[in-house]
C-alpha positions, 0 to 999 in steps of 0.5 A: 489496450486502448492507447488513450486510456490511462493505466491505473495503479493502486497501492493497497494499505492505506489506499484500498484497505487500512491494515495499518491498524493490524500491523500496529496491534501486532507490533505493539504486542511483540514490543510488550513481550520485550518490555518495550513501549510502542506508540502510535507515533512509533508505528508511523515510522515503520510504514512501508518498512520491511519486517526485518527493519521494523524489528530492528528499529524496535529493538534499537528504541528499547535498547535490546539485543536478542539472538538471531534465533529469537529475532526469527521467531518474533518475526514469525510470530508477529506475521502470524498475528497480523495474518490472524487479523487479515483473515478476519477482513470483509468487504466492510474493510474497503476504505470509503468510495474505493469500490465506486471508483473501481467499478467505474474504471471497470465499467469504462474498461481502464486497466488496473493494477495493484503495486504494493509491498505487501506479501499478503496483497492477494490474500487481502484482496480475496478477503475483501472481494476485490481480486477480480478488479485487478488485471495485474498484481505486483506485490512483495513477492515480485519485487526486490527493491522497496519504495521509493525505488519505482520497481513495483510501479514499472513492473505493474505498468509493463504488465498492463502494457502501458507507458509509465507517462500514461499511468496514474498511481494512488499512494498514501506514503511519501516513499510511494509518491516518490517512486511514482514520480521517479517513474514519470507517473502521475501521482495522486496522494491519498492522506495528509497534504502536508506529508504527501506534498510532492504528489501531483494531487492530494486528497484526504480520501476517495470520498474527498476526491469525488468521481467528477474530479477523478474523471477530469484527472483521467482526461487530462 
């Protein structure tokens, strides 16, 4: 790898594609079966949270207790419903200007990795036809510690043979920004600057960032 080239690490959900809406639908349907109301505000609290912890929270909000067997079954059903939405994804689900950013990085030989908690990362990238852009993928199957622990990003940098301080991370969650900062990587928040204020840079989306500004950041 060119020592002067920054390594670029992308989170998946909310950065490259928006699968949060599919999680929301699946959790909402599950909550409905249990007679628990589930709002978009509730869904916000489940971002970046594991499936087990998410279901525990929903049960807590609804003041419900269920058997271990039913718990396992509900988690399975939720995942199956979520995957049925994922399997309908196409290139139209890629967030604005993400593909142009990836094209630029690829054309200029920047090493690119994915660092995501999703266990379905490869499946999603295949559906939206972006799998070939990534030199390394570290997903929920390869890590044991969730963000804000930096494990996922440190593993990604290692696979790209890059020093952490030479890596740039794109993230949409506060825990992801904290993980990047802990790893001593440059953090770029994609989303709300009030939530992601700990990031080195924050942009509403890739369109807001623009390629000119990104090139500037790459050459810092």
